[in-house]
N, C-alpha and C positions, 0 to 999 in steps of 0.2 A: 418351730416347725421343722420337720426333717427335710433333708436335701431332696430336691426334686428327683424323680426317677429318670428324667431325661433333661435335656437342656431347656432353657427358656430363651427364645429368640425374640428380641424387641425389634419391630419394624415400624416404619412410618416416615413421613416426610421429614426433611431436615428441620430442626428447630422444635420438634415435638417433645423432646426430653429424653431421647433414648440413652444417650451417654450418661446423663446425670442419674436417671432412674436405674440404669443397669448396675451402677456402683452400690446404690442404696439397697437394691433388691438382693444382690449377691451377699452383702453384709447380713441382711435379714435371714437369707436362706443358708448362710454359712457355706457358701460355695464360691468357686472362682468366677472371674468376670473377664470377658474379652471384648474389646471394641474392634470391630473388623477394620475400620478406617485406620486406627492406630497400628493394627497388625500389618496392614498393607504398607504403611509408612516404614515400619520396622523391616519388613522383608525386602522392600524395593529400595530403601536408603534414599527416599526422596519424599517430599511433601505431596499431598494429593494434588494441589494446584500445579506443582511441577510436573507430576505424571500426566495430568490432563494437558498441560501446555506443551510438553515435549514429545509425548508418546501418543496423546489422543485418548478420547473417552473409551474406544474399543479395548485398548490395552489395559486401561484402568479397570474396566469391567471384567476382563479376563483374570486380572490379579485378584479382583474382589471374589470371583467365583472360586479360585484356587484357595484363597485364604478361608473362605467360608466352608468349603469341603473339608479342609484339614481340621478346622475347629469343631465342626459337627461330628467328625470322626473321633474326637477325643473321648476317652472312657470316663473322665471325670465330669460330673455334672457342672454345667457352666451357665451363667447368664451372658448372652451374646447380644451386643448392640450392633446392629447392622447399619450400613450406610443407607441413606434414603432411597437410593436407586437399586439396592440389591434385589428388590422384588421384581425388577424389570425382566430378569431372565427366568424362564420357566424352570430351568434346571435348579436354580437357587431356591425357588419356591418349593419345589419337590424335596430338596435336601432338608429345608427347614421343617416342612410338615412331617417328614419321616423321622426326624430325630429331635424335635423340639415341641414344646408348647409355645405356639406363636401368638404374641401379643402385639396388636397394632396400636400405636399411640397416634392420636391426631389432635389438631388444634385449629382454631380459627385463623384464617389468613392474616388478620391484623396482628395476632399474637405471634405467629411465625415470623412475620416481617420484623416485629420489634425484637425478637430473639436473635435473628440472623443478620440484620442489616449492617452491623458493624464488624462482621467476621470476614476478614480477607481470605480465609482458607476455604471458601465455598466457590469453587470455579464455575458452577452452573449459575451463579447469581451475579456475574460480572455485569456492570452496566445498570440498567433500570431494575433494581431489586424488587420493587412492588409489582412491576409488570411481569418479571420472570417468575416470581412466586405464584402469581395467579395463573400464569400459563402452564407452569409445571404441575400445579395442583389439579388443573383441568385435565391435563394429559394423563395424570396418574390417578384420577378420581376412583377408579375401580381396582387399582394395583394392589391394594392392601386388603381386599375383600376376603382373601383366603384364611385370614387369622382366626384362631380359636376364640379370641377375646379382643374386643375393641374398647379403648378407653380414650375419652376426650380429655386432654390435659389442660385445656385452656384455662380453667378456673380452679384447678386442683393443685395442692402442694405436692411435692415429691413423695411425702409420707402417705398422702391419700392415694396416689397412683400405686405405690408399692402395696398398700392395704388391698386395693382392688385386684391387683395381680395375685396376691396371696390367696384371697378368696376364690379367685378363678382356679388357681392350682388345686386348692382343697376340693372344690367341686369336681374337678377333672379327675383327681386321683383319689 
C-alpha cells in the first residue's frame, strides 16, 4: 500500500494498543511513527509520572498539545500514537481531524486493566487501578466518538487491528 496522504492518528483509552499498533502500522505503510507520550518525555526531559507529580496535569496537557501540534504539522506522513487523554482538549481533536485519519482503539475494561495494572508509568491509575479505569472510562465514554474509524482491540491480534486500519484507509482514500 502507498503512504497515506495524511497522518494516521491513533486515539483511545490507555491500554487499548495505540503504541504497539502504531509501530506495526507504520512499518506496513512504510512511513514514520511518533508516540506523543515519548515525544513529551524527550522534549521535557522527564517521565510522564514526574511531569504529573511535579508540575501537575494541566502542564502535562499543555505539553501534550504543543507536541501534537508540532507532529501534525510535519510534512512527512506519520502514524501518531496519542496519549489516552489527548482527546480531552477540543483543540487537539480539531488538530487531529484536520490533519489525520483518526482511528479510535477501544477494549473491554477487564482487558485494559490486565494490560495496564502492572505499569508504574500511568499516573492517572495510582491506587485502585480497577476503580480508576472504570471511572475514567465512564468519564471519557464519548471522548473518542469523533474518530473516522473505531476498532475494538479486545480479541484482536495486532496484525488484525492493522489490517482493519488499512482497510479503513483504502475506503477513505
